[in-house]
C-alpha positions as CSV (number, residue, x, y, z in Angstrom):
1,M,126.2,53.5,49.3
2,T,122.3,54.0,47.8
3,P,122.1,53.3,44.2
4,P,121.2,55.9,41.7
5,I,117.6,56.0,40.8
6,P,116.8,55.3,37.3
7,A,116.0,58.3,35.3
8,S,112.6,58.9,33.6
9,T,112.9,59.3,29.9
10,A,111.6,61.9,27.9
11,T,108.8,59.9,26.5
12,T,107.6,59.1,30.2
13,L,107.6,62.5,31.3
14,K,105.6,63.5,28.2
15,Q,103.0,60.9,28.8
16,Q,102.8,62.2,32.3
17,H,102.3,65.7,31.2
18,R,99.7,65.1,29.0
19,N,97.8,63.9,32.1
20,L,98.4,67.0,33.7
21,R,98.9,70.0,31.5
22,D,95.1,70.9,31.2
23,G,95.0,71.9,34.8
24,Q,98.2,73.9,34.7
25,P,98.7,77.5,34.2
26,E,100.0,78.6,30.6
27,A,103.5,79.6,31.7
28,L,104.3,76.1,33.9
29,R,102.7,74.2,30.9
30,V,105.2,76.0,28.3
31,R,108.2,75.6,30.8
32,I,107.5,71.5,31.2
33,H,106.8,71.3,27.3
34,R,110.1,73.1,26.3
35,A,112.3,71.0,29.0
36,I,110.8,67.8,27.9
37,S,111.6,68.7,24.3
38,W,115.4,69.2,25.0
39,L,115.5,66.2,27.1
40,A,114.1,64.3,24.3
41,R,116.9,65.9,22.2
42,A,119.6,65.1,24.5
43,E,118.5,61.4,24.7
44,Q,119.2,61.2,20.8
45,E,123.2,61.8,21.8
46,P,124.2,58.7,23.9
47,D,127.7,58.9,22.3
48,D,128.5,62.5,21.6
49,H,129.0,64.1,25.2
50,D,129.3,67.7,24.1
51,A,125.9,67.8,22.5
52,R,124.2,65.6,25.1
53,Y,125.6,68.1,27.9
54,I,124.3,71.2,25.9
55,F,120.8,69.9,25.1
56,L,120.5,68.6,29.1
57,W,121.4,72.1,30.3
58,I,119.0,74.0,28.0
59,A,116.3,71.4,29.1
60,F,117.4,72.6,32.8
61,N,117.4,76.1,31.7
62,A,113.8,75.9,30.5
63,A,112.9,74.3,33.8
64,Y,114.1,77.2,36.0
65,A,114.3,80.5,33.7
66,S,112.0,83.1,34.4
67,E,111.0,86.7,33.0
68,F,113.5,88.0,35.7
69,G,116.4,86.0,34.3
70,F,117.9,89.2,32.6
71,E,118.2,91.4,35.4
72,Q,118.8,88.7,38.1
73,K,122.2,86.9,38.0
74,E,122.1,83.2,36.6
75,R,123.5,81.6,39.8
76,D,121.2,83.5,42.2
77,Q,118.5,82.4,40.0
78,V,119.5,78.8,40.2
79,R,119.9,79.0,43.9
80,H,116.5,80.0,44.4
81,F,115.2,77.3,42.1
82,I,116.9,74.9,44.1
83,E,115.1,76.1,47.4
84,Q,111.8,75.6,45.5
85,L,112.8,72.0,44.3
86,L,113.7,71.0,47.5
87,K,110.5,72.0,49.0
88,L,108.5,70.1,46.4
89,D,110.6,67.0,46.9
90,A,108.7,65.2,49.3
91,E,110.2,61.8,48.2
92,Q,113.7,63.0,48.4
93,Q,114.3,61.9,44.8
94,L,117.2,64.4,44.3
95,H,118.6,62.9,47.7
96,R,118.9,59.5,46.1
97,A,119.9,60.9,42.8
98,L,122.8,62.9,44.0
99,F,124.2,60.7,47.1
100,G,123.6,57.7,44.8
101,Q,126.3,59.3,42.4
102,F,128.7,60.8,44.8
103,S,131.2,58.0,44.5
104,G,131.1,58.3,40.9
105,P,130.6,61.4,38.5
106,I,129.7,63.7,40.9
107,R,132.9,62.9,43.3
108,T,135.1,63.2,40.0
109,L,133.4,66.4,39.3
110,V,134.1,67.9,42.7
111,D,138.1,66.9,42.5
112,N,138.4,68.4,39.0
113,H,139.8,71.8,39.1
114,F,139.0,72.6,35.6
115,V,135.6,73.3,36.3
116,F,136.2,75.6,39.4
117,E,135.8,79.0,38.7
118,P,138.5,80.4,40.8
119,F,141.0,78.3,38.9
120,W,140.4,79.9,35.7
121,R,139.9,83.6,37.3
122,A,143.3,82.9,38.5
123,M,144.5,81.7,35.1
124,R,143.2,85.2,33.6
125,E,144.5,87.5,36.1
126,H,148.0,86.1,36.4
127,D,147.4,85.5,39.8
128,A,150.3,83.2,41.1
129,S,149.5,83.1,44.9
130,N,147.8,79.9,44.2
131,A,144.9,81.1,46.5
132,W,142.7,79.3,44.3
133,E,144.0,76.0,45.7
134,T,143.2,77.0,49.3
135,S,139.7,77.6,47.9
136,F,139.5,74.6,46.0
137,A,140.7,72.5,49.0
138,A,137.8,74.3,51.0
139,A,135.1,73.4,48.4
140,K,136.3,70.0,48.2
141,K,135.7,69.6,52.0
142,R,132.7,71.3,52.0
143,A,130.9,69.1,49.1
144,L,132.5,66.0,51.4
145,D,130.9,67.2,54.6
146,A,127.7,67.9,53.0
147,V,127.7,64.3,51.9
148,M,128.4,63.1,55.6
149,R,125.7,65.6,56.6
150,K,123.0,64.3,53.9
151,D,122.9,68.3,53.5
152,I,121.4,68.3,50.1
153,A,120.9,71.9,49.6
154,T,124.7,72.4,49.6
155,L,126.0,69.4,47.8
156,L,123.5,70.3,45.0
157,S,124.5,73.9,44.8
158,I,128.3,72.9,44.6
159,V,127.3,70.5,42.0
160,L,125.5,73.0,39.7
161,D,127.9,75.6,40.3
162,R,130.9,73.4,38.9
163,L,128.3,72.4,36.0
164,Y,127.6,76.1,35.1
165,V,131.3,76.4,34.5
166,L,131.6,73.7,32.5
167,R,128.5,74.8,30.6
168,N,130.1,78.2,30.2
169,Q,133.1,76.6,28.6
170,L,131.1,75.1,26.1
171,I,128.7,77.7,25.1
172,H,131.1,79.9,24.8
173,G,133.6,78.4,22.6
174,G,136.0,77.6,25.4
175,A,136.5,74.1,24.1
176,T,136.7,72.0,21.1
177,W,134.0,69.8,20.1
178,N,134.8,66.3,20.7
179,G,138.7,67.6,21.6
180,S,140.9,65.2,23.8
181,T,141.5,67.9,26.3
182,N,139.7,67.9,29.8
183,R,137.0,65.4,28.4
184,A,136.3,63.8,31.6
185,Q,134.0,66.7,33.0
186,V,132.2,66.8,30.0
187,K,131.3,63.1,30.3
188,D,130.6,63.2,34.0
189,G,128.6,66.6,33.6
190,A,126.4,64.9,31.0
191,A,126.2,61.9,33.2
192,I,125.1,63.9,36.3
193,L,122.3,65.9,34.4
194,G,121.0,62.9,32.7
195,V,119.8,61.9,36.0
196,L,119.5,65.0,37.3
197,V,117.2,66.7,34.8
198,P,114.3,64.2,34.3
199,V,114.1,64.2,38.4
200,I,113.6,68.3,38.0
201,V,111.3,68.5,35.3
202,G,109.2,65.7,37.2
203,L,109.2,67.5,40.0
204,V,108.4,71.1,38.6
205,M,105.7,69.2,36.6
206,R,103.8,67.8,39.7
207,C,103.8,70.9,41.5
208,E,100.8,72.4,42.6
209,S,101.4,75.5,44.6
210,E,104.7,76.7,43.9
211,D,105.1,79.9,41.5
212,F,108.0,79.4,39.3
213,G,107.2,82.7,37.7
214,D,106.3,83.5,33.8
215,V,108.9,82.2,31.0
216,A,111.3,84.5,29.7
217,F,110.1,83.9,26.2
218,P,106.1,83.4,26.2
219,V,104.7,81.9,23.0
220,V,103.1,85.0,21.2
């Protein structure tokens, strides 16, 4: 199995951005500056997995969110962002990051039904049919098949979908800070985003032709 690539630190990304920002459009410059600032904040929380995860998600959100975020479904926006990233990733950094981690945090996340949205929907709707279990097994098979076929787009989509459920649990108060219940997904989620976010920010920062749109809240 390919070992995970080392994640760039916020300090390194900030230094790289200083060399590039004068030639960047303002929207891109602001997008990267904000993402790096939240990544730097996340790095200050090595032991608080809840805080680290939330700060990493904000950094990720800063990298992809656009002015259309309020009309466009969040997951649709993320999927479009993935397509843009894969076009930029000529060196296959995301490939190495994801497949290097599959035997660890990513496999554990994919196997965890507590970050699988149909499970929670079944709980809310008191659905006793166990249809979510069939869907869950199929999703795990899709993830494994994606690994076997080196299908980075499918695997990244599945991983981010699970991480989005975890994001909702934390942001909407569906979990206790530092609680003992369901700790595994928070720790795994923070580990995964801790590798993915620096790679993503680096890719966006070095893009020359891709249009990520205007930021949702421009500097005024």
